[in-house]
N, CA, C and O of each residue as an XYZ file, in Angstrom:
348
protein
N       0.664     -1.206     -0.007
C       0.027      0.033     -0.060
C       1.013      1.212     -0.050
O       1.956      1.333      0.733
N       0.683      2.021     -0.978
C       1.453      3.173     -1.048
C       1.003      4.382     -0.292
O      -0.110      4.391      0.234
N       1.789      5.368     -0.216
C       1.376      6.678      0.537
C       0.306      7.285     -0.223
O      -0.463      7.907      0.510
N       0.007      7.311     -1.424
C      -1.073      7.742     -2.144
C      -2.329      7.099     -1.706
O      -3.349      7.740     -1.453
N      -2.224      5.783     -1.624
C      -3.553      5.003     -1.182
C      -3.830      5.365      0.324
O      -4.989      5.631      0.642
N      -2.968      5.387      1.136
C      -3.312      5.794      2.583
C      -4.132      7.395      2.564
O      -5.097      7.737      3.248
N      -3.450      8.119      1.641
C      -4.064      9.393      1.726
C      -5.521      9.359      1.167
O      -6.435      9.893      1.794
N      -5.717      8.734      0.000
C      -7.081      8.387     -0.391
C      -7.908      7.801      0.616
O      -9.033      8.243      0.849
N      -7.336      6.681      1.319
C      -8.333      6.299      2.363
C      -8.694      7.079      3.437
O      -9.816      7.020      3.941
N      -7.681      7.918      3.880
C      -7.883      8.963      4.748
C      -9.130      9.770      4.456
O     -10.050      9.838      5.271
N      -9.155     10.488      3.077
C     -10.231     11.276      2.757
C     -11.472     10.614      2.626
O     -12.511     11.233      2.854
N     -11.484      9.294      2.248
C     -12.738      8.548      2.160
C     -13.314      8.164      3.470
O     -14.525      7.988      3.604
N     -12.393      8.019      4.519
C     -12.913      7.873      5.909
C     -13.306      9.145      6.349
O     -14.260      9.140      7.127
N     -12.797     10.297      6.042
C     -13.162     11.421      6.614
C     -14.479     11.658      6.078
O     -15.371     12.013      6.848
N     -14.715     11.497      4.798
C     -16.038     11.727      4.114
C     -17.239     10.927      4.795
O     -18.379     11.341      5.004
N     -16.695      9.679      5.089
C     -17.912      8.800      5.740
C     -18.198      9.446      7.103
O     -19.364      9.693      7.412
N     -17.282      9.701      7.847
C     -17.522     10.265      9.257
C     -18.356     11.622      8.939
O     -19.348     11.784      9.649
N     -18.148     12.377      8.199
C     -18.743     13.610      7.871
C     -20.097     13.315      7.349
O     -21.040     14.028      7.693
N     -20.282     12.193      6.443
C     -21.534     11.910      6.131
C     -22.560     11.392      7.322
O     -23.782     11.480      7.199
N     -21.986     10.905      8.352
C     -22.688     10.440      9.501
C     -23.280     11.777     10.171
O     -24.437     11.872     10.582
N     -22.361     12.743     10.218
C     -22.726     13.865     10.776
C     -23.930     14.551     10.074
O     -24.771     15.133     10.760
N     -24.029     14.498      8.756
C     -24.900     14.987      8.013
C     -26.344     14.279      8.425
O     -27.382     14.924      8.571
N     -26.237     12.896      8.582
C     -27.406     12.211      8.758
C     -27.956     12.254     10.315
O     -29.150     12.303     10.609
N     -26.967     12.228     11.166
C     -27.249     12.275     12.745
C     -27.264     13.600     13.157
O     -27.938     13.837     14.159
N     -26.651     14.568     12.595
C     -26.415     15.968     13.119
C     -27.584     16.516     13.964
O     -28.721     16.596     13.500
N     -27.238     16.928     15.341
C     -28.403     17.323     16.082
C     -28.925     18.727     15.550
O     -30.091     19.023     15.812
N     -28.193     19.551     14.871
C     -28.619     20.910     14.381
C     -28.320     21.186     12.879
O     -27.586     20.444     12.226
N     -28.836     22.127     12.440
C     -28.684     22.418     11.032
C     -27.377     22.926     10.676
O     -26.966     22.875      9.517
N     -26.707     23.415     11.636
C     -25.415     23.809     11.440
C     -24.300     22.643     11.357
O     -23.337     22.700     10.591
N     -24.542     21.641     12.194
C     -23.782     20.471     12.018
C     -23.934     19.796     10.789
O     -22.991     19.210     10.257
N     -25.239     19.853     10.236
C     -25.500     19.129      9.026
C     -24.908     19.656      7.876
O     -24.491     18.956      6.954
N     -24.855     21.047      7.915
C     -24.332     21.835      6.759
C     -22.857     21.746      6.903
O     -22.220     21.601      5.860
N     -22.243     21.806      7.972
C     -20.416     21.607      8.178
C     -20.334     20.133      7.554
O     -19.590     19.937      6.593
N     -20.977     19.267      8.014
C     -20.711     17.836      7.678
C     -20.860     17.704      6.224
O     -19.986     17.094      5.608
N     -22.086     18.313      5.470
C     -22.023     18.280      3.967
C     -20.879     18.990      3.373
O     -20.320     18.520      2.382
N     -20.527     19.999      3.869
C     -19.390     20.795      3.285
C     -17.949     20.031      3.364
O     -17.012     20.179      2.580
N     -18.004     19.205      4.469
C     -16.620     18.538      4.689
C     -16.852     16.975      3.698
O     -15.895     16.463      3.118
N     -17.916     16.524      3.657
C     -18.028     15.559      2.713
C     -17.682     15.890      1.195
O     -16.985     15.253      0.405
N     -18.268     16.889      1.057
C     -17.948     17.656     -0.588
C     -16.442     17.634     -0.796
O     -15.867     17.120     -1.755
N     -15.843     18.304      0.303
C     -14.393     18.514      0.084
C     -13.521     17.276      0.254
O     -12.353     17.364     -0.125
N     -13.963     16.113      0.789
C     -13.318     15.050      0.774
C     -13.361     14.200     -0.439
O     -12.391     13.564     -0.850
N     -14.664     14.220     -1.054
C     -14.878     13.709     -2.342
C     -14.102     14.416     -3.404
O     -13.556     13.772     -4.300
N     -14.041     15.595     -3.342
C     -13.331     16.552     -4.205
C     -11.883     16.204     -4.131
O     -11.236     16.179     -5.179
N     -11.301     15.928     -2.964
C      -9.899     15.708     -2.848
C      -9.537     14.291     -3.250
O      -8.391     13.962     -3.554
N     -10.584     13.467     -3.236
C     -10.141     12.125     -3.732
C     -10.209     12.145     -5.289
O      -9.412     11.446     -5.913
N     -11.104     12.898     -5.932
C     -11.151     13.062     -7.213
C      -9.951     13.637     -7.818
O      -9.406     13.110     -8.787
N      -9.517     14.743     -7.245
C      -8.236     15.372     -7.714
C      -7.121     14.599     -7.554
O      -6.267     14.653     -8.438
N      -6.912     13.716     -6.372
C      -5.779     12.703     -6.245
C      -5.860     11.681     -7.211
O      -4.791     11.197     -7.581
N      -6.922     11.249     -7.700
C      -7.034     10.161     -8.710
C      -6.673     10.602     -9.993
O      -6.034      9.930    -10.802
N      -7.158     11.922    -10.194
C      -6.972     12.507    -11.329
C      -5.418     12.649    -11.721
O      -5.078     12.494    -12.894
N      -4.447     12.957    -10.676
C      -3.211     13.245    -10.663
C      -2.486     11.927    -10.652
O      -1.352     11.940    -11.130
N      -2.887     10.957    -10.251
C      -2.401      9.782    -10.251
C      -2.470      9.072    -11.478
O      -1.470      8.512    -11.927
N      -3.658      9.047    -12.104
C      -3.870      8.434    -13.429
C      -3.709      9.049    -14.528
O      -3.802      8.546    -15.648
N      -3.405     10.410    -14.210
C      -3.182     11.492    -15.402
C      -4.142     11.573    -16.336
O      -3.938     11.553    -17.550
N      -5.482     11.688    -15.654
C      -6.704     11.823    -16.493
C      -7.277     13.181    -16.277
O      -7.990     13.448    -15.310
N      -6.902     14.136    -17.323
C      -7.494     15.513    -16.775
C      -9.019     15.588    -16.828
O      -9.506     16.610    -16.344
N      -9.786     14.752    -17.293
C     -11.104     14.954    -17.243
C     -11.786     14.854    -15.949
O     -12.827     15.435    -15.642
N     -10.995     13.947    -15.119
C     -11.553     14.090    -13.634
C     -11.411     15.429    -12.930
O     -12.148     15.708    -11.985
N     -10.520     16.223    -13.351
C     -10.325     17.415    -12.949
C     -11.472     18.450    -13.097
O     -11.821     19.287    -12.265
N     -12.021     18.202    -14.415
C     -13.248     18.974    -14.780
C     -14.445     18.315    -14.150
O     -15.405     19.052    -13.929
N     -14.536     17.121    -13.847
C     -15.604     16.709    -12.878
C     -15.585     17.271    -11.628
O     -16.577     17.723    -11.056
N     -14.271     17.244    -11.125
C     -14.079     17.754     -9.586
C     -14.488     19.102     -9.520
O     -15.105     19.459     -8.516
N     -14.207     20.054    -10.579
C     -14.634     21.414    -10.479
C     -16.131     21.560    -10.747
O     -16.630     22.525    -10.169
N     -16.816     20.953    -11.359
C     -18.176     20.633    -11.532
C     -18.889     20.227    -10.239
O     -19.981     20.707     -9.935
N     -18.244     19.333     -9.490
C     -18.750     18.778     -8.333
C     -18.720     19.842     -7.248
O     -19.659     20.063     -6.484
N     -17.535     20.491     -7.250
C     -17.509     21.422     -6.271
C     -18.306     22.726     -6.339
O     -18.677     23.339     -5.338
N     -18.545     23.109     -7.633
C     -19.639     24.165     -7.912
C     -21.030     23.836     -7.542
O     -21.834     24.676     -7.137
N     -21.290     22.544     -7.702
C     -22.694     22.023     -7.316
C     -22.692     21.831     -5.641
O     -23.734     22.095     -5.041
N     -21.636     21.419     -4.975
C     -21.515     21.452     -3.703
C     -21.864     22.712     -3.088
O     -22.743     22.781     -2.228
N     -21.111     23.861     -3.558
C     -21.307     25.099     -3.194
C     -22.809     25.781     -3.503
O     -23.340     26.476     -2.637
N     -23.347     25.576     -4.576
C     -24.732     25.819     -4.778
C     -25.661     25.011     -4.029
O     -26.765     25.482     -3.752
N     -25.363     23.935     -3.696
C     -26.206     23.217     -2.676
C     -26.106     23.747     -1.206
O     -27.065     23.750     -0.434
N     -24.978     24.149     -0.926
C     -24.840     24.694      0.482
C     -25.505     26.045      0.403
O     -26.148     26.352      1.407
N     -25.481     26.865     -0.532
C     -26.381     28.063     -0.640
C     -27.758     27.928     -0.518
O     -28.449     28.669      0.181
N     -28.217     26.905     -1.250
C     -29.676     26.488     -1.256
C     -30.120     26.218      0.120
O     -31.074     26.756      0.683
N     -29.288     25.281      0.627
C     -29.771     24.881      2.216
C     -29.588     26.217      3.020
O     -30.412     26.445      3.905
N     -28.758     26.962      2.830
C     -28.692     28.203      3.778
C     -29.965     29.108      3.567
O     -30.577     29.590      4.520
N     -30.316     29.301      2.272
C     -31.326     30.115      1.938
C     -32.694     29.538      2.544
O     -33.522     30.214      3.156
N     -32.775     28.289      2.290
C     -34.050     27.465      2.842
C     -34.067     27.655      4.240
O     -35.142     28.074      4.670
N     -33.093     27.445      5.145
C     -33.132     27.668      6.495
C     -33.302     29.010      6.931
O     -34.232     29.266      7.696
N     -32.543     29.881      6.553
C     -32.722     31.163      6.621
C     -34.310     31.913      6.497
O     -34.681     32.794      7.272
N     -35.010     31.456      5.545
C     -36.366     31.725      5.095
C     -37.200     31.187      6.187
O     -38.161     31.740      6.722
N     -36.656     29.942      6.460
C     -37.913     29.127      7.487
C     -37.682     29.875      8.907
O     -38.650     30.115      9.629
N     -36.595     30.172      9.215
C     -36.474     30.949     10.547
C     -37.097     32.342     10.533
O     -37.566     32.786     11.581
N     -37.126     32.952      9.573
C     -38.013     34.277      9.285
C     -39.479     33.925      9.554
O     -40.149     34.492     10.418
N     -39.903     33.010      8.805
C     -41.319     32.763      8.878
C     -41.835     32.229     10.185
O     -43.039     32.346     10.414
N     -40.984     31.607     11.136
C     -41.400     31.078     12.220
C     -41.398     32.196     13.447
O     -41.769     31.874     14.577
């Protein structure tokens, strides 16, 4: 097992733990942070695989994935801020 494989496994484990925070998270803030960390971990894995396999299309996929993750985070923030204003 190479150093690269260990780093990829670390990011995957981090994403799995963050995903449990999204599912179990007692508050909205915990879920948003968990979602952001999960997105960052998957993004890191995509970039690392792109570099190791020298496939530049994975970098494009990682960029689009990151943009969608950011837009999703903004949508969740907007939803919960509107929900608090109406309550």
